[in-house]
PASEBA-1860 file (N, C-alpha, C; in nm, 3 decimals):
! residues 260
1> MGIFDAGI> 0.570/-0.242/-3.880/0.601/-0.123/-3.795/0.687/-0.158/-3.680 ~ 0.800/-0.087/-3.672/0.884/-0.122/-3.559/0.880/0.002/-3.473 ~ 0.871/-0.023/-3.330/0.878/0.083/-3.225/0.974/0.053/-3.121 ~ 1.068/0.139/-3.089/1.167/0.118/-2.978/1.185/0.240/-2.899 ~ 1.241/0.205/-2.772/1.291/0.302/-2.679/1.367/0.224/-2.579 ~ 1.404/0.285/-2.470/1.498/0.219/-2.365/1.420/0.142/-2.268 ~ 1.283/0.116/-2.288/1.229/0.048/-2.181/1.068/0.036/-2.208 ~ 0.993/0.027/-2.089/0.853/0.005/-2.102/0.777/0.127/-2.154
9> GSFGIVET> 0.837/0.241/-2.139/0.776/0.359/-2.184/0.718/0.360/-2.324 ~ 0.788/0.308/-2.414/0.741/0.302/-2.558/0.629/0.207/-2.577 ~ 0.597/0.125/-2.486/0.474/0.037/-2.507/0.339/0.125/-2.506 ~ 0.343/0.242/-2.438/0.236/0.332/-2.454/0.204/0.373/-2.594 ~ 0.314/0.385/-2.681/0.295/0.410/-2.825/0.235/0.302/-2.893 ~ 0.286/0.170/-2.856/0.227/0.041/-2.912/0.083/0.050/-2.896 ~ 0.035/0.088/-2.768/-0.111/0.087/-2.732/-0.182/0.195/-2.829 ~ -0.116/0.314/-2.842/-0.178/0.423/-2.927/-0.189/0.375/-3.076
17> VKKHYPNQ> -0.087/0.304/-3.137/-0.090/0.263/-3.263/-0.210/0.153/-3.266 ~ -0.210/0.066/-3.171/-0.318/-0.037/-3.185/-0.457/0.009/-3.177 ~ -0.473/0.130/-3.113/-0.603/0.185/-3.077/-0.655/0.248/-3.212 ~ -0.562/0.297/-3.291/-0.618/0.366/-3.421/-0.596/0.269/-3.534 ~ -0.499/0.180/-3.530/-0.479/0.074/-3.633/-0.469/-0.063/-3.579 ~ -0.586/-0.125/-3.538/-0.572/-0.251/-3.470/-0.518/-0.368/-3.558 ~ -0.513/-0.359/-3.682/-0.463/-0.460/-3.762/-0.312/-0.453/-3.786 ~ -0.262/-0.347/-3.749/-0.116/-0.322/-3.785/-0.025/-0.417/-3.696
25> DIIWFADR> 0.065/-0.482/-3.776/0.165/-0.568/-3.708/0.277/-0.474/-3.651 ~ 0.318/-0.521/-3.526/0.400/-0.435/-3.462/0.524/-0.507/-3.407 ~ 0.651/-0.460/-3.426/0.767/-0.532/-3.369/0.815/-0.419/-3.260 ~ 0.807/-0.449/-3.128/0.842/-0.361/-3.037/0.975/-0.414/-2.964 ~ 1.063/-0.320/-2.944/1.187/-0.339/-2.897/1.217/-0.254/-2.769 ~ 1.228/-0.313/-2.653/1.248/-0.235/-2.533/1.403/-0.259/-2.492 ~ 1.490/-0.160/-2.544/1.618/-0.183/-2.531/1.676/-0.128/-2.392 ~ 1.639/-0.203/-2.296/1.664/-0.158/-2.149/1.810/-0.160/-2.116
33> ASFPLGKK> 1.897/-0.224/-2.191/2.044/-0.212/-2.172/2.099/-0.076/-2.200 ~ 2.020/0.004/-2.279/2.057/0.142/-2.297/2.012/0.249/-2.201 ~ 1.919/0.192/-2.115/1.861/0.273/-2.004/1.969/0.320/-1.894 ~ 1.973/0.447/-1.856/1.886/0.550/-1.902/1.952/0.639/-2.021 ~ 1.860/0.696/-2.099/1.919/0.776/-2.207/1.940/0.924/-2.169 ~ 1.895/0.963/-2.047/1.883/1.109/-2.010/2.021/1.172/-1.993 ~ 2.131/1.084/-1.966/2.259/1.146/-1.939/2.359/1.117/-2.058 ~ 2.314/1.062/-2.164/2.399/1.023/-2.272/2.433/1.145/-2.351
41> TPDQLFET> 2.558/1.141/-2.429/2.583/1.243/-2.512/2.522/1.224/-2.647 ~ 2.528/1.322/-2.733/2.466/1.304/-2.861/2.516/1.190/-2.940 ~ 2.654/1.166/-2.936/2.714/1.057/-3.016/2.665/0.940/-2.946 ~ 2.654/0.916/-2.827/2.605/0.792/-2.750/2.460/0.769/-2.783 ~ 2.372/0.874/-2.805/2.230/0.867/-2.832/2.225/0.823/-2.980 ~ 2.309/0.871/-3.074/2.299/0.823/-3.204/2.341/0.684/-3.215 ~ 2.434/0.639/-3.149/2.481/0.501/-3.148/2.365/0.402/-3.094 ~ 2.309/0.437/-2.992/2.194/0.367/-2.930/2.092/0.362/-3.029
49> GRKSVSFL> 2.050/0.466/-3.100/1.945/0.463/-3.193/1.973/0.385/-3.322 ~ 2.105/0.396/-3.377/2.138/0.329/-3.487/2.129/0.182/-3.460 ~ 2.180/0.123/-3.350/2.179/-0.032/-3.319/2.022/-0.062/-3.314 ~ 1.940/0.017/-3.253/1.799/-0.029/-3.232/1.729/-0.025/-3.364 ~ 1.749/0.070/-3.446/1.693/0.074/-3.583/1.736/-0.037/-3.673 ~ 1.863/-0.055/-3.666/1.929/-0.176/-3.746/1.859/-0.317/-3.706 ~ 1.846/-0.329/-3.577/1.785/-0.453/-3.513/1.642/-0.466/-3.572 ~ 1.565/-0.358/-3.560/1.424/-0.364/-3.612/1.420/-0.403/-3.762
57> QSHGAQKV> 1.504/-0.330/-3.845/1.518/-0.357/-3.980/1.542/-0.498/-4.022 ~ 1.634/-0.561/-3.926/1.675/-0.693/-3.961/1.559/-0.796/-3.937 ~ 1.467/-0.754/-3.852/1.336/-0.833/-3.833/1.218/-0.801/-3.916 ~ 1.244/-0.724/-4.014/1.145/-0.691/-4.116/1.068/-0.557/-4.104 ~ 1.105/-0.467/-4.012/1.044/-0.332/-4.002/1.067/-0.244/-4.126 ~ 0.961/-0.200/-4.192/0.984/-0.113/-4.305/0.964/0.041/-4.262 ~ 0.887/0.060/-4.151/0.866/0.188/-4.086/0.905/0.178/-3.924 ~ 0.979/0.271/-3.874/1.002/0.274/-3.749/0.972/0.395/-3.679
65> IVAANVLS> 0.909/0.388/-3.564/0.882/0.503/-3.471/0.997/0.511/-3.354 ~ 1.074/0.621/-3.381/1.177/0.634/-3.278/1.113/0.696/-3.155 ~ 1.070/0.612/-3.062/0.973/0.661/-2.957/1.047/0.747/-2.865 ~ 1.177/0.738/-2.842/1.234/0.820/-2.742/1.241/0.964/-2.779 ~ 1.177/1.047/-2.713/1.172/1.192/-2.750/1.313/1.244/-2.758 ~ 1.406/1.199/-2.680/1.548/1.264/-2.671/1.616/1.230/-2.800 ~ 1.589/1.102/-2.851/1.654/1.058/-2.975/1.588/1.149/-3.097 ~ 1.459/1.156/-3.088/1.386/1.221/-3.188/1.432/1.375/-3.207
73> MVVMERLQ> 1.456/1.436/-3.085/1.496/1.568/-3.092/1.651/1.597/-3.118 ~ 1.730/1.514/-3.074/1.873/1.538/-3.080/1.947/1.469/-3.190 ~ 1.903/1.347/-3.240/1.982/1.264/-3.341/1.896/1.217/-3.456 ~ 1.777/1.273/-3.464/1.695/1.214/-3.576/1.752/1.231/-3.711 ~ 1.805/1.347/-3.740/1.847/1.377/-3.882/1.964/1.283/-3.911 ~ 2.040/1.252/-3.815/2.161/1.159/-3.824/2.097/1.006/-3.854 ~ 2.005/0.973/-3.789/1.940/0.840/-3.801/1.876/0.828/-3.945 ~ 1.808/0.937/-3.986/1.739/0.923/-4.119/1.848/0.914/-4.234
81> EAFPELEL> 1.970/0.985/-4.202/2.072/0.977/-4.299/2.143/0.835/-4.303 ~ 2.131/0.772/-4.190/2.200/0.646/-4.178/2.108/0.531/-4.234 ~ 1.971/0.555/-4.234/1.877/0.460/-4.280/1.774/0.529/-4.396 ~ 1.828/0.574/-4.506/1.761/0.640/-4.602/1.642/0.557/-4.665 ~ 1.657/0.437/-4.656/1.560/0.334/-4.712/1.432/0.303/-4.629 ~ 1.449/0.358/-4.500/1.334/0.335/-4.410/1.256/0.460/-4.386 ~ 1.130/0.453/-4.343/1.052/0.563/-4.300/1.061/0.580/-4.151 ~ 1.133/0.682/-4.091/1.157/0.703/-3.958/1.053/0.814/-3.908
89> YGVTPPVR> 0.985/0.794/-3.794/0.907/0.881/-3.743/0.954/0.924/-3.600 ~ 0.972/1.044/-3.565/1.012/1.077/-3.431/0.897/1.130/-3.354 ~ 0.913/1.132/-3.227/0.809/1.181/-3.126/0.867/1.301/-3.057 ~ 0.808/1.420/-3.098/0.858/1.546/-3.049/0.757/1.613/-2.975 ~ 0.784/1.718/-2.883/0.694/1.784/-2.812/0.579/1.860/-2.896 ~ 0.456/1.847/-2.858/0.348/1.903/-2.935/0.331/2.043/-2.900 ~ 0.429/2.127/-2.955/0.440/2.269/-2.906/0.315/2.345/-2.963 ~ 0.271/2.336/-3.082/0.161/2.408/-3.115/0.033/2.384/-3.039
97> RAAEYGNF> 0.011/2.250/-3.004/-0.107/2.219/-2.921/-0.094/2.269/-2.791 ~ 0.027/2.271/-2.726/0.041/2.322/-2.599/0.023/2.471/-2.592 ~ 0.068/2.540/-2.701/0.054/2.682/-2.717/-0.099/2.740/-2.713 ~ -0.168/2.638/-2.753/-0.327/2.676/-2.757/-0.379/2.704/-2.616 ~ -0.313/2.653/-2.517/-0.356/2.677/-2.377/-0.287/2.798/-2.314 ~ -0.181/2.846/-2.371/-0.099/2.970/-2.319/0.038/2.928/-2.290 ~ 0.106/2.985/-2.195/0.231/2.931/-2.158/0.236/2.794/-2.129 ~ 0.366/2.732/-2.158/0.365/2.585/-2.136/0.509/2.541/-2.090
105> CILGVEAM> 0.515/2.425/-2.040/0.645/2.359/-1.991/0.661/2.234/-2.050 ~ 0.789/2.200/-2.094/0.816/2.077/-2.149/0.895/1.995/-2.045 ~ 0.826/1.869/-2.014/0.889/1.786/-1.929/0.967/1.666/-2.011 ~ 1.080/1.642/-1.979/1.150/1.538/-2.042/1.281/1.504/-1.972 ~ 1.351/1.418/-2.039/1.483/1.370/-1.973/1.582/1.481/-1.983 ~ 1.683/1.472/-1.902/1.788/1.581/-1.894/1.851/1.607/-2.017 ~ 1.899/1.499/-2.088/1.972/1.517/-2.215/1.875/1.597/-2.321 ~ 1.755/1.591/-2.319/1.677/1.652/-2.402/1.645/1.794/-2.370
113> VTDPKLRE> 1.604/1.823/-2.246/1.557/1.965/-2.196/1.675/2.053/-2.198 ~ 1.795/1.998/-2.194/1.912/2.084/-2.181/1.981/2.095/-2.332 ~ 1.922/2.031/-2.430/1.975/2.044/-2.569/1.939/2.169/-2.636 ~ 2.038/2.231/-2.707/1.985/2.349/-2.781/1.895/2.327/-2.895 ~ 1.901/2.207/-2.947/1.799/2.181/-3.063/1.664/2.188/-3.014 ~ 1.640/2.137/-2.889/1.500/2.150/-2.841/1.458/2.304/-2.830 ~ 1.556/2.388/-2.770/1.518/2.526/-2.760/1.482/2.589/-2.896 ~ 1.569/2.549/-2.998/1.541/2.608/-3.124/1.408/2.564/-3.195
121> FVERLKPS> 1.382/2.432/-3.166/1.258/2.367/-3.209/1.136/2.444/-3.154 ~ 1.142/2.475/-3.031/1.023/2.530/-2.955/1.006/2.686/-3.007 ~ 1.121/2.737/-3.012/1.119/2.891/-3.048/1.053/2.906/-3.190 ~ 1.087/2.808/-3.274/1.041/2.798/-3.420/0.890/2.797/-3.432 ~ 0.839/2.719/-3.343/0.697/2.676/-3.349/0.602/2.758/-3.260 ~ 0.650/2.806/-3.145/0.555/2.889/-3.057/0.543/3.019/-3.087 ~ 0.418/3.076/-3.058/0.407/3.228/-3.084/0.497/3.308/-2.989 ~ 0.546/3.420/-3.047/0.648/3.499/-2.968/0.581/3.554/-2.848
129> SLKASFAN> 0.453/3.557/-2.838/0.396/3.620/-2.723/0.392/3.531/-2.595 ~ 0.427/3.394/-2.631/0.416/3.301/-2.531/0.548/3.264/-2.471 ~ 0.567/3.212/-2.345/0.678/3.166/-2.285/0.673/3.017/-2.265 ~ 0.792/2.961/-2.299/0.808/2.830/-2.278/0.928/2.786/-2.168 ~ 0.899/2.691/-2.096/0.991/2.663/-1.988/1.027/2.506/-2.001 ~ 1.134/2.455/-1.941/1.179/2.310/-1.957/1.207/2.263/-1.821 ~ 1.168/2.118/-1.798/1.192/2.075/-1.673/1.249/1.928/-1.685 ~ 1.346/1.896/-1.613/1.406/1.758/-1.615/1.318/1.661/-1.530
137> ASPLIDEL> 1.260/1.563/-1.597/1.173/1.474/-1.524/1.234/1.337/-1.525 ~ 1.365/1.324/-1.548/1.444/1.198/-1.541/1.424/1.118/-1.402 ~ 1.427/1.198/-1.285/1.413/1.134/-1.167/1.278/1.040/-1.154 ~ 1.173/1.096/-1.202/1.044/1.036/-1.192/1.045/0.902/-1.287 ~ 1.116/0.911/-1.406/1.122/0.801/-1.492/1.196/0.683/-1.420 ~ 1.310/0.722/-1.369/1.403/0.636/-1.307/1.348/0.562/-1.186 ~ 1.273/0.645/-1.104/1.210/0.596/-0.987/1.077/0.523/-0.995 ~ 0.995/0.576/-1.083/0.869/0.517/-1.084/0.825/0.426/-1.196
145> VETGIFVS> 0.889/0.463/-1.326/0.817/0.393/-1.439/0.902/0.261/-1.465 ~ 1.029/0.270/-1.493/1.113/0.143/-1.523/1.110/0.049/-1.398 ~ 1.088/0.095/-1.286/1.081/0.007/-1.169/0.947/-0.065/-1.153 ~ 0.842/-0.015/-1.236/0.713/-0.062/-1.223/0.618/-0.018/-1.108 ~ 0.672/0.078/-1.027/0.599/0.135/-0.924/0.479/0.205/-0.956 ~ 0.477/0.255/-1.087/0.354/0.324/-1.125/0.241/0.235/-1.135 ~ 0.260/0.101/-1.143/0.158/-0.002/-1.147/0.138/-0.064/-1.017 ~ 0.241/-0.089/-0.936/0.233/-0.175/-0.825/0.195/-0.083/-0.699
153> DPDRTEAR> 0.226/0.044/-0.703/0.194/0.139/-0.588/0.165/0.272/-0.644 ~ 0.044/0.293/-0.690/-0.024/0.406/-0.741/-0.027/0.524/-0.632 ~ -0.046/0.496/-0.511/-0.040/0.606/-0.399/0.101/0.654/-0.396 ~ 0.204/0.569/-0.396/0.337/0.622/-0.370/0.367/0.700/-0.512 ~ 0.322/0.655/-0.614/0.348/0.732/-0.746/0.275/0.870/-0.735 ~ 0.156/0.876/-0.688/0.090/1.010/-0.675/0.165/1.104/-0.580 ~ 0.203/1.050/-0.474/0.270/1.128/-0.374/0.413/1.183/-0.437 ~ 0.484/1.097/-0.505/0.612/1.137/-0.559/0.591/1.237/-0.668
161> VRDYMSNL> 0.500/1.229/-0.748/0.467/1.321/-0.852/0.423/1.462/-0.797 ~ 0.336/1.445/-0.690/0.299/1.567/-0.624/0.421/1.647/-0.577 ~ 0.522/1.576/-0.508/0.625/1.640/-0.452/0.714/1.708/-0.568 ~ 0.732/1.631/-0.679/0.799/1.673/-0.788/0.755/1.817/-0.844 ~ 0.615/1.813/-0.852/0.550/1.929/-0.915/0.557/2.048/-0.813 ~ 0.553/2.017/-0.681/0.571/2.134/-0.588/0.712/2.202/-0.579 ~ 0.804/2.121/-0.639/0.938/2.180/-0.628/0.991/2.242/-0.759 ~ 0.889/2.252/-0.859/0.933/2.321/-0.988/0.942/2.469/-0.952
169> TPQQMGVA> 1.025/2.543/-1.043/1.047/2.682/-1.027/0.910/2.756/-1.055 ~ 0.888/2.871/-1.007/0.775/2.953/-1.046/0.757/2.964/-1.189 ~ 0.856/2.986/-1.268/0.828/2.988/-1.432/0.775/2.854/-1.464 ~ 0.830/2.742/-1.414/0.775/2.603/-1.464/0.643/2.580/-1.404 ~ 0.606/2.639/-1.303/0.465/2.621/-1.248/0.363/2.704/-1.299 ~ 0.411/2.825/-1.338/0.316/2.931/-1.398/0.271/2.903/-1.540 ~ 0.227/2.788/-1.571/0.197/2.756/-1.703/0.053/2.704/-1.720 ~ 0.000/2.694/-1.828/-0.134/2.636/-1.848/-0.117/2.486/-1.887
177> AYTLSSTH> -0.027/2.436/-1.951/-0.006/2.316/-2.006/0.138/2.254/-1.983 ~ 0.151/2.125/-1.984/0.267/2.049/-1.982/0.277/1.945/-2.081 ~ 0.385/1.938/-2.156/0.398/1.824/-2.254/0.472/1.707/-2.186 ~ 0.421/1.593/-2.200/0.487/1.464/-2.133/0.581/1.412/-2.232 ~ 0.698/1.482/-2.247/0.784/1.451/-2.360/0.892/1.350/-2.325 ~ 0.847/1.231/-2.271/0.931/1.120/-2.259/0.832/1.016/-2.272 ~ 0.853/0.906/-2.341/0.756/0.804/-2.370/0.715/0.745/-2.224 ~ 0.802/0.754/-2.131/0.762/0.711/-1.991/0.662/0.790/-1.923
185> LPWLRFAF> 0.674/0.926/-1.946/0.584/1.003/-1.866/0.430/0.995/-1.880 ~ 0.375/0.962/-2.000/0.239/0.945/-2.007/0.181/0.826/-1.914 ~ 0.275/0.719/-1.881/0.223/0.631/-1.773/0.191/0.692/-1.653 ~ 0.241/0.820/-1.617/0.224/0.894/-1.488/0.128/0.991/-1.506 ~ 0.050/1.001/-1.611/-0.047/1.110/-1.640/-0.156/1.110/-1.537 ~ -0.201/0.992/-1.490/-0.301/0.993/-1.380/-0.246/1.077/-1.265 ~ -0.122/1.046/-1.223/-0.064/1.116/-1.104/-0.043/1.267/-1.146 ~ 0.001/1.312/-1.252/0.013/1.451/-1.280/-0.123/1.524/-1.269
193> ERACPDKV> -0.230/1.462/-1.321/-0.359/1.523/-1.343/-0.415/1.538/-1.195 ~ -0.388/1.445/-1.107/-0.449/1.457/-0.965/-0.363/1.553/-0.888 ~ -0.230/1.553/-0.919/-0.144/1.668/-0.844/-0.177/1.807/-0.886 ~ -0.216/1.813/-1.016/-0.241/1.955/-1.064/-0.371/1.951/-1.151 ~ -0.492/1.935/-1.096/-0.614/1.923/-1.178/-0.637/2.049/-1.260 ~ -0.579/2.160/-1.235/-0.601/2.284/-1.311/-0.514/2.297/-1.435 ~ -0.429/2.197/-1.447/-0.331/2.201/-1.572/-0.365/2.100/-1.664 ~ -0.308/2.114/-1.793/-0.332/2.030/-1.898/-0.207/1.947/-1.934
201> FLDPAEEL> -0.223/1.824/-1.929/-0.089/1.731/-1.966/-0.115/1.671/-2.097 ~ -0.027/1.687/-2.189/-0.035/1.649/-2.328/0.052/1.529/-2.359 ~ 0.009/1.426/-2.438/0.087/1.309/-2.474/0.119/1.321/-2.614 ~ 0.251/1.347/-2.642/0.288/1.367/-2.786/0.257/1.240/-2.889 ~ 0.254/1.129/-2.823/0.223/1.008/-2.911/0.102/1.015/-2.994 ~ -0.012/1.066/-2.919/-0.140/1.067/-2.991/-0.147/1.138/-3.111 ~ -0.073/1.258/-3.115/-0.064/1.339/-3.226/0.017/1.289/-3.335 ~ 0.121/1.222/-3.294/0.221/1.157/-3.401/0.140/1.054/-3.483
209> VLEMRLPN> 0.072/0.954/-3.406/-0.001/0.844/-3.474/-0.099/0.890/-3.553 ~ -0.183/0.991/-3.517/-0.294/1.036/-3.594/-0.241/1.103/-3.730 ~ -0.117/1.174/-3.725/-0.058/1.224/-3.842/0.003/1.122/-3.947 ~ 0.035/1.000/-3.893/0.106/0.908/-3.965/0.011/0.847/-4.070 ~ -0.121/0.824/-4.050/-0.216/0.769/-4.160/-0.173/0.640/-4.213 ~ -0.148/0.549/-4.121/-0.100/0.416/-4.156/-0.207/0.332/-4.221 ~ -0.182/0.237/-4.317/-0.273/0.143/-4.358/-0.329/0.049/-4.250 ~ -0.446/0.022/-4.246/-0.481/-0.069/-4.119/-0.489/-0.214/-4.176
217> DGSGQITA> -0.382/-0.268/-4.214/-0.377/-0.396/-4.269/-0.286/-0.486/-4.181 ~ -0.284/-0.609/-4.204/-0.202/-0.695/-4.131/-0.282/-0.787/-4.039 ~ -0.215/-0.858/-3.948/-0.284/-0.954/-3.862/-0.302/-0.904/-3.718 ~ -0.245/-0.782/-3.692/-0.249/-0.721/-3.558/-0.166/-0.782/-3.447 ~ -0.058/-0.851/-3.495/0.039/-0.922/-3.415/0.136/-0.819/-3.346 ~ 0.165/-0.853/-3.226/0.274/-0.766/-3.152/0.379/-0.867/-3.115 ~ 0.506/-0.846/-3.174/0.616/-0.922/-3.143/0.709/-0.839/-3.059 ~ 0.750/-0.896/-2.932/0.832/-0.815/-2.835/0.971/-0.868/-2.828
225> FTTENIDL> 1.068/-0.776/-2.815/1.204/-0.801/-2.801/1.259/-0.711/-2.676 ~ 1.347/-0.751/-2.594/1.404/-0.682/-2.489/1.551/-0.710/-2.469 ~ 1.630/-0.621/-2.440/1.765/-0.644/-2.388/1.740/-0.628/-2.230 ~ 1.838/-0.673/-2.161/1.841/-0.661/-2.014/1.942/-0.561/-1.947 ~ 1.920/-0.503/-1.843/2.005/-0.433/-1.768/2.021/-0.474/-1.633 ~ 2.110/-0.591/-1.611/2.120/-0.654/-1.497/2.156/-0.555/-1.369 ~ 2.242/-0.466/-1.406/2.290/-0.376/-1.295/2.178/-0.297/-1.233 ~ 2.072/-0.272/-1.305/1.949/-0.194/-1.254/1.837/-0.281/-1.234
233> SMTQPELK> 1.877/-0.424/-1.232/1.761/-0.521/-1.216/1.649/-0.512/-1.305 ~ 1.687/-0.468/-1.443/1.590/-0.469/-1.532/1.590/-0.587/-1.618 ~ 1.516/-0.691/-1.579/1.530/-0.814/-1.650/1.405/-0.851/-1.718 ~ 1.408/-0.967/-1.808/1.307/-0.998/-1.889/1.184/-1.038/-1.808 ~ 1.204/-1.123/-1.699/1.086/-1.152/-1.602/1.018/-1.039/-1.553 ~ 1.096/-0.935/-1.512/1.045/-0.819/-1.443/0.965/-0.730/-1.552 ~ 1.019/-0.735/-1.686/0.927/-0.658/-1.787/0.813/-0.733/-1.821 ~ 0.816/-0.864/-1.822/0.695/-0.951/-1.839/0.598/-0.932/-1.729
241> KMLDLIGY> 0.647/-0.916/-1.604/0.547/-0.890/-1.495/0.483/-0.759/-1.519 ~ 0.546/-0.651/-1.574/0.484/-0.528/-1.587/0.381/-0.534/-1.699 ~ 0.414/-0.611/-1.790/0.317/-0.635/-1.914/0.186/-0.699/-1.857 ~ 0.202/-0.792/-1.781/0.099/-0.867/-1.721/0.010/-0.769/-1.641 ~ 0.058/-0.684/-1.565/-0.003/-0.591/-1.468/-0.085/-0.487/-1.548 ~ -0.027/-0.453/-1.668/-0.109/-0.345/-1.761/-0.213/-0.416/-1.859 ~ -0.216/-0.554/-1.848/-0.319/-0.613/-1.933/-0.272/-0.690/-2.058 ~ -0.134/-0.708/-2.071/-0.088/-0.770/-2.187/-0.022/-0.899/-2.161
249> SHIEPNIV> -0.085/-0.987/-2.075/-0.014/-1.121/-2.035/0.016/-1.211/-2.140 ~ -0.054/-1.192/-2.259/-0.024/-1.265/-2.384/0.108/-1.233/-2.451 ~ 0.178/-1.131/-2.412/0.297/-1.092/-2.478/0.420/-1.138/-2.400 ~ 0.497/-1.207/-2.461/0.616/-1.272/-2.411/0.750/-1.208/-2.467 ~ 0.818/-1.112/-2.408/0.937/-1.052/-2.464/1.046/-1.157/-2.481 ~ 1.107/-1.149/-2.607/1.218/-1.237/-2.636/1.348/-1.155/-2.601 ~ 1.446/-1.222/-2.533/1.560/-1.168/-2.478/1.665/-1.151/-2.611 ~ 1.711/-1.035/-2.632/1.821/-1.020/-2.714/1.944/-0.987/-2.638
257> PQTE> 2.059/-1.071/-2.661/2.183/-1.045/-2.595/2.232/-0.907/-2.606 ~ 2.232/-0.851/-2.724/2.274/-0.715/-2.747/2.233/-0.691/-2.887 ~ 2.224/-0.555/-2.912/2.191/-0.498/-3.059/2.316/-0.513/-3.135 ~ 2.306/-0.533/-3.257/2.413/-0.553/-3.350/2.450/-0.419/-3.437
END
């Protein structure tokens, strides 16, 4: 099983897969050279996804989770056409589950929450009586998650998330549930829940992994790879430090110069 995204965010999906399928072998690719995804065009997103899927396939992956919500929503069909021999799984907003609570808001990166495909997807799945809103959470991802601040400074994280939530529009605030529709956002769930204890925050990964029904075979090994983004100080040692802080000191990410 291959899993990829543009950074530490997708490791949350690795954890979810391991929770339900502890023997599943996983190849995890944190393509941090492609970060951030939130401002890329559809063609740029496709090329990023194509390179990452090709890399995982070259290392033996037969199934791949396209962990980035924005790739799953915007270019998933193109990726599946490019790799018909692979089983690709996308991570999309859990619209039906969110609708169980009433009006809801989808939090995600800018390129996703502004894409017409997301609006069409939501309108197709939600009851007509409910309203859906959309909010750009890219600033939280850039500031708190890929920097590791969510681990090193939880108080600052809580304060920043509280400020973010207080600046949402009335429509974005007047909902019962939020979907954390970026792989990075579930790392901030503790801060969201403390900022808004009367709201529900949903992680799309849990629903996806339960629906996959994978065989629980293999040795349970996690093999990690990463590219670096020197301009943003996103290096292999810095990623290793974050993995150590969240309890995975045994994982040593292998540096990939570039995806092919």
